[in-house]
N, C-alpha and C positions, 0 to 999 in steps of 0.2 A: 531284917536282912543281916546275915553274918558278914562282917568285914573281912576282906582278904588281906593277909599280912604280906607286905611287899618290901623287899630290900633293893633299893637302887644303889648300885656300886660304881664309883668312878675312882680312878687312881689318885687324883688330887684335884682340889677345886681351884685350879689356876684359872686365869682369865682366858676364855676360849669357848667355842660353840658347844662342844660336847659337855663341858662342865655346866654351862648355863642351861642346857637342855635337861641335864640330870637334876639340877636345882629346881627348875620350873616344874618338872614332872613330880618331884617329891612334894613340892609346896602346893601344886594346883589340882591334883587329882581329888575327886569327891571323897571326903573323909567318911561319908556314910557307907561307901562301898569298899574303900581301900585304906588300910592302916599302913602308911608308907614311911619308911625310914631311909635316910640318905647316908651311905657309908663312904668315907673317903680318907685317904692318907692325910696326915696333919700338915699344916704349913701353907695351904693355898690362899691366894688373895681373896677368895670368896668365902672363906671360913666364917668371917664375922657376919656376913649377910645370911649365910646358911643357919648359923646359931640363932640369929634374930628372928628369922622367918619360921624356923622349924623347932626351936627349943631343943628338948631332949630327943627329938626325932632325928637330929643330926648327930651321927655317931662317928667320931674319929677312929680310924683303923690303925693300930700300932704296926710299925714295920713296913707299911705300904709306901713304896717309893718308886719313882719313875725308872731309874737305872736298874739294870740286871744286877741283883745282889743276892746270890743263892741262899745265904743264911736268913736274910731278912724276908726274902720271898717265901721261903718255907714257913717261917714264923707267921707271916701274914696269912698264908693259906690255912694253917691250923687254926688261927684266930677266927677267920671267917667261917670255917667249917663248924667250930664250936658255937659261934654266934647264931648261925642258921638253925642249928639243932636246938639250942636253948630257947630261942624266940619262936620256934616252930613257923618259920617263914614258908609261905606257900608259893611266892613268885620271886625269883631273882632276876633283876634287870641290870645288865652291865653296860658300861660305856667306856671307851678307850681301850687300848691294846692290853696293857698290864692288868687292869681290872677285868677285862674280858677273859684273860687266861686264868687268873687266880679265882675270880668270882665263879666262873663256870665249873672249874675243877672242884671248888668247895661245894657248889650246889649239887654236883654229881655225887660227891662223897656223902652229903647230907640227904640225898634222895629227895631233893626239892621237887615239888609237883611240876612247876612250870619255869623254864629257863628262857629268858629273852636277852638277846644281845643286839644293841644298835651299832650298825656299821657307819661311823661318821667318815670313814676312809679306811681302806684295807691296810693291813700292816705291811704289805708289799707294794712296791711301785716300780715304774719303768727305769728309774735311775739307780737301782740297786745292782750290785754284781749278780750274775746269773745264779751262783750257788746260794746266795743269801735270799734272793727272790724265790727260788725253788723251796728253800727251807720254810719260809713264811707261808707259802701256799700250802705246803704239806701240813703245817701246824693249823692253819685255818680250816682245812678239811677235817682234821681230827676234832677240833673244837665244835665244828658244825654238828657232829654226831651227838654232842652233849646238849644241843640247843633246840628247843621246840620252835622258837620264832626268831628269825633273822630280820630285824627291822633295818631298812636302809633309808638314808635321807635323800638319795637320788636314784632314779631308775638305772642309771649307768652303772652304779655299784652292784645292783642286782644282776645286771647283764654280765658284768665282768666276773662276778662270783660263779654264776652258772656256767660260763664259758670254761672256767678253771675247775669245774666239778666240786664246788664248795656248796654243800647242801643241795636240796631239791626245790623245785619251783614252788611247791605248796607251802614251804616254810617261810618264804619271803613276803614281807609287807612293806609298802612304801609309806613312811610317815615323815613328812618334812620337819626338819629342825626348826623349832618355833622361835620367833622374835616378837618383841613388843612393837608391832607395826604402827599402832596408833600414836605412841609417843614420838616416833621418828617422823611419821607423816605430818604431824601437827607442828613440827619444828620449822620455823620460817628460815629460808635461805638467807644467811647473813655471815659476814666475816667479823662480827663484833667479838665473838669468843676467841677467835684466832688472834685478833689484835690485842686482846688482853694478855695473851701468852707471848706473842711476838709483835710488839708495837710497830715494827718497821716491815711487816710482811708486805710483799709485793702484790700488785693488783690481781695477778692470776695465781692460782694455787692448785697443785696436783698433790693429792694426799692418799694415805693408806692407813688403815687401822688393822694391825696384825702383830703377832709375835715375831721377834727377830730370830727365827729358827730356819734351818736349811730348807724345810718344806716351802716356806713363804718366799724364798729367794730374795732376801733384802739386798744382797750385793747387786743383783740384777736391777733392782729398783734404783740404786745409785747410778749404775751404768746407763740406764734409760734417762735418768736426770741429766747426766753429762751430755748425752746426745741432744736432748731438747734445749738445754741451757746454752749450748754452743752457738745457737742461732738467735737467741733472744735474751733480753734482760728484764722482762716483765713478769717472770714466773719464779715461784718458790716451790720446792718439794718438801712435804711434811710427812714424817713417819710417826704415827701415834702407836706406841707399843714398846715392848722391851723383850730382851732375851739374850741368849749366849752370843749371838753374832753382832750385837750392837757395837762393841769396840772395833771389830773388823770393818763393819760398815762405815763407822765414823772415820777410821783411818783411810779407807778407800775414797771417801768423799773429799777428805783433805788432800790426798795425793792427786786427785783429778781437778783440783782447784775449785771445789764446790763449797768451801767454808762460807757460811752465810747464805748459801742457796739451798742446801739440804739440811733440814732441821729434825733432830731426833728428840721428841718430847716425852718419851716414856709413856707409861699408862696415865691417862687423865680421868678425872672423876666423871665428867660428862662428855664422852667422846662424840656423841651425836651433835653437840653444839659446835664442836670443831669441824666435824664432817659437813655441817651446814654451810661452811665457808669454802668447801672444795669446789673447784670448777670441773675437775676430773678425778675419779677414783681409780687408782692404778694398783693392781695386785698381780705380780708376775710369778705366781706359784709354780712349783714343779709338779705337785700333785695335790689333790683336794678330795673331799667328799662333795659337799655343797656348802660353802661358807655361809654362816648366818649373816655375815656382814653384807653380802650381796643384796638380799631383799631389804636390809636396813637402809643402805645408802640409796638404793633405787627408789625406795618410798619417799626419800627426801627430794628426789628429782635430779640426782647427780648421775651423769653418764659414767659407765664403767669401761675401762680397758683392762683386760685380764688374759690369763693363759687359758687355752682351750683344753682343759683337763677334766676328766671325770664328769661331775654334775654341773660344771660351770654353765654349759649351754642350756640347762634347764631353768636358769634364772636370767642369764645375760643373752639377749637375742641380738644377733649380728645386724647392725644397722638400724635397730629398733630402739634399744636402750643402751647400746654400747658396742664394743668391738672385742673380738677374741682372736688371739694370735697363738702360735705354737710356743711352748715353753722355751726359754733361752733365746728367743728371736728378739734381740734387743732393738735392732733397726726397725722391725715391723711395729713393735709397741711404741717406740719413740715417734714413728710416723703417725700412728693413730692419735697419740696424745697431742702432737703438734697440729694435726688436722682439726681437732676439737678446739684447741686454743685459738687457731687462726680463723675459725668460722663460727662466730656467735650464733648464727642461724642454725647451723647443724647441731651445736651444743644444746640450743633451746629445744630443737625437735627431739633429740634423743632424751633430753631431760623430761620432756612431757611424756614420751613413751615409757620412761622409767617409772614415773610416778603413778601412771594408770595401769601399768603392767603387772604390779605386784598384787596378787589376789589373796583371798582368805586362806588358801592352802598353806601359807607360811605363818599363819597366826597361831597364838598359843591355844586358843579354844579348839581349833582343828586338831592340833597335836595331841592334846589331852583326851579328846573324844576317841581318836584312833588308838591311842595307847591303852585306854581303858578297854576297848574292844579286843585288842591283842591279849591283854591279861585274862579276859573272860573267855576267850576262845579255847577250844580243846583240840588236842591232836597228840598222837603217841610219839614217843622218842624213837629215833632210829636205833 
């Protein structure tokens, strides 16, 4: 059987769900069917792992950067176009907004047979100014015309895309972003790893694993911590992750008198070991696709309090394994966190629901099988 040449393209291999999915796809697809290369801009935290797992199949893309840089963007587009032509790539699969734009344009110029884009979250959101929102919707509509398959990680993303006339129904396929559920599920609940990092950690812990970017609302995390800590002295809040808003979040915590109560740990080598010590997982995002961290922490048996945005309700079930509140509703999230801390019986009930409620749909094997089917399926371009 002739192998199909595939280029999986992501803007940069930073720590995040889209990047991990791209890496797992490139490393895990059947090599007898697919010859997969992973293309990404240089400088990501996962570059070393990608080079180790993929060898020469990990290809750094010169000039590919996150910010809008017209000269670099044009150079990256030309580089991608020439690479696709030279390597005779049959399938281009893009992840993330910048790679989705440049990768799909390059595939169009190279007349690539099959173009796939995974929507981990749309480039537009409800918190953008109306003209910016309209511009991104217009751009997504245009790019959909160059895309044979729009893969979504949550059904709500498909519904929103169709509502805004982005692509047609037959182009959408639901493929959950995969996580290594087995490793997380087999990790025992313990605060031992937390105590190695924070020897004086308090008995109760509310934590998160996320970038400190506006999307994740880290300042709201601090504000929720202030509400909860006002009435109790037995809880610490822990933020595992890093990003541009870290200094601002630390300053806010200090100004609210939370020094020693809210801890910013940066990225850690084994975040699941720290998460195993969380009593509550708190993610007050403004917008999401469906974060990979939800099934991860749920498989540990940690109840979740999060924003009711996009695909969150497809993993977090109200009153079953956690609670969902409207974005920016600090009081409601603080109330739900406090309720779980005050009621061990409720926390145990939701923790049990969390552990048994994560099914194989979120596993790597399911993602790879469905992705292979998407690559193999046919359908004309619009």
